[in-house]
Every structure is written in C-alpha cells, then in structure tokens.
C-alpha positions in Angstrom: 22.0 10.5 -6.5 19.3 13.1 -6.8 17.4 11.0 -9.2 17.4 8.0 -6.8 16.2 10.2 -3.9 13.5 11.6 -6.1 12.5 8.1 -7.1 12.0 7.1 -3.4 10.2 10.3 -2.5 7.9 10.1 -5.5 7.2 6.3 -4.9 6.3 6.9 -1.3 4.1 9.9 -2.2 2.2 7.9 -4.9 1.8 5.0 -2.5 0.6 7.2 0.3 -1.9 9.2 -1.9 -3.4 6.1 -3.4 -3.9 4.4 -0.1 -5.3 7.6 1.5 -7.7 8.2 -1.3 -9.1 4.7 -1.5 -9.3 4.4 2.3 -11.1 7.8 2.3 -13.6 6.4 -0.2 -14.1 3.3 2.0 -14.9 5.7 4.8 -17.6 7.2 2.7 -19.2 3.7 2.3 -18.9 2.9 6.0 -18.1 6.0 8.1 -16.9 5.8 11.6 -19.5 6.5 14.3 -19.4 10.0 15.7 -16.8 10.4 18.4 -14.9 7.2 17.7 -11.2 7.6 17.3 -9.4 4.4 16.1 -6.1 5.6 17.6 -7.6 6.2 21.0 -7.3 3.1 23.3 -10.5 4.0 25.1 -12.4 3.7 21.8 -10.9 0.4 20.8 -14.0 -1.6 21.6 -16.3 0.7 19.6 -13.8 0.6 16.7 -13.7 -3.2 16.8 -17.5 -3.3 16.8 -17.5 -0.9 13.8 -15.1 -3.1 11.9 -17.3 -6.2 12.5 -20.2 -4.5 10.7 -18.1 -3.2 7.8 -19.5 -4.2 4.4 -17.5 -6.2 1.9 -17.2 -3.1 -0.5 -15.4 -1.2 2.3 -13.1 -4.1 3.0 -12.4 -4.5 -0.7 -11.5 -0.9 -1.0 -9.1 -1.2 2.0 -7.5 -4.3 0.5 -7.2 -2.8 -3.0 -5.9 0.5 -1.6 -2.7 -1.1 -0.3 -2.2 -3.4 -3.3 -2.8 -0.6 -5.9 -0.8 1.8 -3.8 2.1 -0.6 -3.7 1.9 -1.2 -7.4 1.7 2.4 -8.5 4.4 3.5 -5.9 6.7 0.7 -7.1 6.1 1.6 -10.7 6.7 5.3 -10.1 10.0 4.6 -8.2 11.2 2.2 -10.8 10.5 4.5 -13.7 12.3 7.5 -12.1 15.3 5.6 -10.8 18.2 5.6 -13.3 20.0 2.4 -12.2 19.3 -0.9 -10.3 15.6 -0.4 -11.2 14.4 -3.5 -9.5 15.7 -2.4 -6.1 13.3 0.6 -6.1 10.1 -1.3 -6.8 11.2 -3.9 -4.3 11.7 -1.2 -1.7 8.2 0.3 -2.3 6.6 -3.1 -2.1 8.4 -3.9 1.2 7.3 -0.5 2.5 3.7 -1.4 1.7 4.1 -4.8 3.3 5.5 -3.2 6.5 2.5 -0.8 6.5 0.1 -3.7 6.0 1.7 -5.7 8.8 1.5 -2.8 11.2 -2.2 -2.4 10.4 -2.8 -6.1 10.9 -1.2 -6.0 14.3 -3.0 -2.8 15.4 -6.5 -3.5 14.2 -8.6 -6.7 13.7 -8.6 -7.7 10.0 -10.3 -10.7 8.5 -8.1 -13.7 7.6 -9.0 -13.5 3.9 -7.7 -9.9 3.9 -4.3 -10.8 5.3 -3.8 -13.9 3.3 -4.9 -12.2 0.1 -2.4 -9.4 0.6 0.4 -11.8 1.4 -0.4 -13.6 -1.8 -0.8 -10.5 -3.9 2.4 -8.6 -2.8 4.9 -10.7 -4.8 2.7 -10.4 -7.9 2.6 -6.6 -7.3 6.4 -6.6 -7.5 6.5 -8.7 -10.6 3.8 -6.6 -12.3 5.5 -3.4 -11.5 8.9 -4.6 -12.8 7.2 -6.0 -15.9 6.1 -2.5 -16.9 9.6 -1.0 -16.5 11.9 -0.4 -19.4 14.7 -3.0 -19.7 17.9 -2.3 -17.9 20.7 -1.6 -20.4 23.6 -3.9 -19.5 25.9 -1.6 -21.5 24.9 1.6 -19.7 27.8 3.4 -18.2 30.4 1.3 -20.1 
C-alpha cells in the first residue's frame, strides 16, 4: 500500500515540477507585463491581450510542458507501483488532462493547442506504458 501511495505522490510531483519548470521558461521568453495577475478578474483583459501577442516558442513550451509532464509523471508512477502498473500511468495522464481542460476553460488558448493536446494524451499513455517493465502474470501466485 505504501508503494502505491508513493507512486502517486512521486508521479504528481514529477508532473508538477516539469510543468512548472517549462512554464517558467516560457515566462522568460514572454514575461507578463508588470502588475498583471492572470488570476485577478480585473486583469483578465490585459492578460488576454498578453496571450494574443505570445510568440510560438512560448506556446510550444506551454504545450510541451503538459505533454512532457504527463509522460514523465506517468512513467514515474508506473515504475514505482508494484501492481496494476497501467492504472498508475493512466491516473497521471488523466490528472494532466484534467489540468489541461481547466486551463482551457480558464484562459484563451489557440485551437491548435487544444486539439494537439487531445491528440497527444493517448500517445503519452501508450509511450509511458511501453517503457514499463512487463507485468509478471505469475507474481503473487
């Protein structure tokens, strides 16, 4: 049981750190204007205008942050888990999808960004499970 909890905690931590680090790097490419808080409803118009001028490199980092974060989080959780290994990567990918959807709803994203992530997430799951050791059907017998 402890190993399964550790798998979830580690997977979420890896997912979060990767997304944060790459989003931070994107902020270096295209920093927010001084005084603009994306979480403040009064600054929503300024933030939307800021997103409209965002260069492709910053969008690509944002897109890749969620995809790479989901992959590495799923891979981490799957490697640490001791049984039902495919459930742990699936949970991490679903968590990443939920985070992406909440971002899409909260902030204006380009259509290519949303469609690209929707297409990529199933492949993230397949890729993460491909790198896991095979499940031993005789384990615990």
